[in-house]
N, C-alpha and C positions, 0 to 999 in steps of 0.2 A: 172261196180266196185264194188270188196267183200267188204263191212260195217266195216266188223273186221279185227282188225289189228296185221299182223302175227308176232309173238313173241316165240325164238325157247324156247328150253326147257332149262332151267337152270340149269345147270350139278349139280351132287347133293353133290361134299363136299364145294361148291360155297354158297348152301345151307344150308349146315351145317353154315361154315360158320359163315352167315348173321343171323339164326334164332338158330341153337342151334343144339345139337342131341337132346333134347329134342322134338321138333316141329318136327322135320325128321324122328321119330318114330313113335311118334301120325297120320304122315299120310301115315306110311307102314300101319300101325291097321288100319284109317278109309277108304282103298282103298282098301288095304282086307276084311273088313266087308262090305263092299257096293257092294265088287263079288261077297258076300257068299250071300247076303241077301239084301231083297226088299229094294227099300232107301227107299221107305216111312216110313221103320219101325224104320227111324230116327229121329224121331222127340225131339228138342228142349221144355221142361218142362218148362217156365222163373220162376211158380208162385210162386218156388222154394226160386230162387234169386234175385224175388225183396221183396219178404218178408225178407231178408240178406241185399239187396240194395238198396232202395226204390226209389235212387236217377240212376237207371239201363241205358246206353244205350244200340243203335244197334249198328251197325255196319255201319251203315250211319250216323245216330245219335252225330257218335266218330267222324269221319271222319271232320265232318259241322265241328265242336267243335276246332278241331286242326288248318281246315284251317283258322278261325277267329279270330283265338291268345283265343281262352277258349279251351284249351286244360284241358288233366287232368294234 
């Protein structure tokens, strides 16, 4: 049995309606960037973000907080 769940691709029009056109443009840019460059070049520097927002949470932390009723 396959451990990975199968999800059909989300149509672009529905993604645009749910996420907004700016998010679609960002994903297109990211896909093109990663296709043209080594994905290792895309690294996050969280030090600068932590200077501005010391209580910075990662995606996993944010999801846990949201599920526990401590969301933003």
